[in-house]
LOSEVO-370873 format. One record per residue (C-alpha): x, y, z. Coordinates in Angstrom, 3 decimals, always signed. Example, Ala and Ser with C-alpha at 12.3 -4.5 7.8 and 13.67 -1.06 7.14 Angstrom:
2
+----------+----------+----------+
!       xx !       yy !       zz !
+----------+----------+----------+
!  +12.300 !   -4.500 !   +7.800 !
!  +13.670 !   -1.060 !   +7.140 !
+----------+----------+----------+
END
This chain:
117
+----------+----------+----------+
!       xx !       yy !       zz !
+----------+----------+----------+
! +117.974 !  +71.715 ! +109.429 !
! +116.917 !  +71.804 ! +113.166 !
! +120.376 !  +70.693 ! +114.097 !
! +121.932 !  +73.674 ! +112.218 !
! +119.549 !  +76.046 ! +113.986 !
! +120.413 !  +74.562 ! +117.392 !
! +124.163 !  +74.758 ! +116.621 !
! +123.945 !  +78.380 ! +115.535 !
! +121.882 !  +79.269 ! +118.679 !
! +124.474 !  +77.566 ! +120.865 !
! +127.295 !  +79.427 ! +119.134 !
! +125.406 !  +82.716 ! +119.597 !
! +124.861 !  +81.996 ! +123.265 !
! +128.558 !  +81.156 ! +123.788 !
! +129.513 !  +84.378 ! +122.084 !
! +127.067 !  +86.319 ! +124.204 !
! +128.491 !  +84.770 ! +127.379 !
! +132.055 !  +85.505 ! +126.371 !
! +131.184 !  +89.095 ! +125.593 !
! +129.556 !  +89.481 ! +129.009 !
! +132.556 !  +87.896 ! +130.819 !
! +135.077 !  +90.086 ! +128.915 !
! +133.101 !  +93.137 ! +129.781 !
! +133.022 !  +92.295 ! +133.458 !
! +136.714 !  +91.366 ! +133.502 !
! +137.920 !  +94.498 ! +131.634 !
! +136.220 !  +97.035 ! +133.781 !
! +138.427 !  +99.217 ! +136.051 !
! +137.092 !  +99.122 ! +139.595 !
! +139.647 ! +101.400 ! +141.056 !
! +138.204 ! +104.907 ! +141.507 !
! +140.235 ! +107.613 ! +143.192 !
! +139.495 ! +111.260 ! +144.044 !
! +142.438 ! +112.301 ! +142.004 !
! +141.308 ! +110.294 ! +138.958 !
! +137.690 ! +111.524 ! +138.975 !
! +138.597 ! +115.243 ! +139.456 !
! +139.467 ! +117.599 ! +136.612 !
! +143.175 ! +118.079 ! +136.052 !
! +144.377 ! +121.573 ! +137.137 !
! +148.148 ! +121.092 ! +137.707 !
! +147.636 ! +119.343 ! +140.997 !
! +145.623 ! +122.214 ! +142.538 !
! +142.036 ! +121.817 ! +143.752 !
! +139.574 ! +123.257 ! +141.324 !
! +138.607 ! +126.904 ! +142.105 !
! +135.154 ! +126.675 ! +140.525 !
! +132.728 ! +124.193 ! +139.116 !
! +133.965 ! +122.809 ! +135.697 !
! +130.520 ! +122.452 ! +134.335 !
! +128.044 ! +125.205 ! +133.656 !
! +124.477 ! +124.595 ! +134.926 !
! +122.075 ! +123.561 ! +132.165 !
! +119.429 ! +126.193 ! +131.353 !
! +115.980 ! +124.750 ! +131.617 !
! +114.562 ! +127.651 ! +129.769 !
! +116.842 ! +126.999 ! +126.837 !
! +115.657 ! +123.416 ! +126.835 !
! +111.980 ! +124.511 ! +126.765 !
! +112.510 ! +126.897 ! +123.843 !
! +114.341 ! +124.113 ! +121.925 !
! +111.444 ! +121.769 ! +122.587 !
! +108.884 ! +124.240 ! +121.320 !
! +111.021 ! +124.918 ! +118.266 !
! +111.233 ! +121.234 ! +117.538 !
! +107.425 ! +120.799 ! +117.951 !
! +106.624 ! +123.528 ! +115.558 !
! +109.270 ! +122.361 ! +113.147 !
! +107.706 ! +118.938 ! +113.053 !
! +104.254 ! +120.633 ! +112.587 !
! +105.524 ! +122.346 ! +109.450 !
! +106.727 ! +119.069 ! +107.990 !
! +103.184 ! +117.886 ! +108.529 !
! +101.798 ! +120.904 ! +106.739 !
! +103.839 ! +120.517 ! +103.570 !
! +102.089 ! +117.283 ! +102.378 !
!  +98.794 ! +119.065 ! +102.782 !
!  +99.751 ! +121.600 ! +100.088 !
! +100.408 ! +118.792 !  +97.630 !
!  +97.004 ! +117.133 !  +98.311 !
!  +95.170 ! +120.393 !  +97.578 !
!  +94.561 ! +119.282 !  +93.972 !
!  +93.302 ! +115.878 !  +94.971 !
!  +90.833 ! +116.845 !  +97.747 !
!  +87.580 ! +118.743 !  +98.170 !
!  +88.228 ! +122.408 !  +98.990 !
!  +85.737 ! +122.352 ! +101.880 !
!  +87.305 ! +119.316 ! +103.497 !
!  +90.759 ! +120.766 ! +102.829 !
!  +89.794 ! +124.119 ! +104.445 !
!  +88.387 ! +122.355 ! +107.540 !
!  +91.567 ! +120.234 ! +108.085 !
!  +93.846 ! +123.206 ! +107.556 !
!  +91.867 ! +125.380 ! +109.861 !
!  +91.730 ! +122.724 ! +112.506 !
!  +95.424 ! +122.095 ! +112.312 !
!  +96.243 ! +125.807 ! +112.496 !
!  +93.876 ! +126.315 ! +115.462 !
!  +95.562 ! +123.449 ! +117.410 !
!  +98.907 ! +125.079 ! +116.724 !
!  +97.709 ! +128.491 ! +117.849 !
!  +96.183 ! +127.012 ! +120.998 !
!  +99.474 ! +125.327 ! +121.771 !
! +101.394 ! +128.549 ! +121.228 !
!  +98.911 ! +130.419 ! +123.451 !
!  +99.303 ! +127.804 ! +126.129 !
! +103.114 ! +128.030 ! +126.041 !
! +102.925 ! +131.826 ! +126.144 !
! +100.457 ! +131.742 ! +129.055 !
! +102.783 ! +129.389 ! +131.039 !
! +105.652 ! +131.798 ! +130.617 !
! +107.863 ! +129.442 ! +128.526 !
! +108.391 ! +132.060 ! +125.851 !
! +109.554 ! +134.826 ! +128.269 !
! +113.324 ! +135.260 ! +128.281 !
! +113.433 ! +137.151 ! +131.581 !
! +112.196 ! +135.060 ! +134.458 !
+----------+----------+----------+
END
């Protein structure tokens, strides 16, 4: 049993070393200015090929993602309404909504929700 485990570990180690060697051998190490520039019929590019990434769009997407996750956390609370005490349920829901409103107020105060900067 131990011999089989050792043999399988040796085979895995050999396969791992072969994969690493093949990866190192197959890499192309020749980088040229022509190869790394965008193709425009032999002419130098007139403008930047990539548009700058909007940080404001990223912040809005993160806020949407956070609130989307919060809604998925609210949905199971609706199903547990029948099983729990109404006072405890109300306290948990109000605390949850207050935390969401405080987060929204903080984002609004920081200016992340303004489209014109």
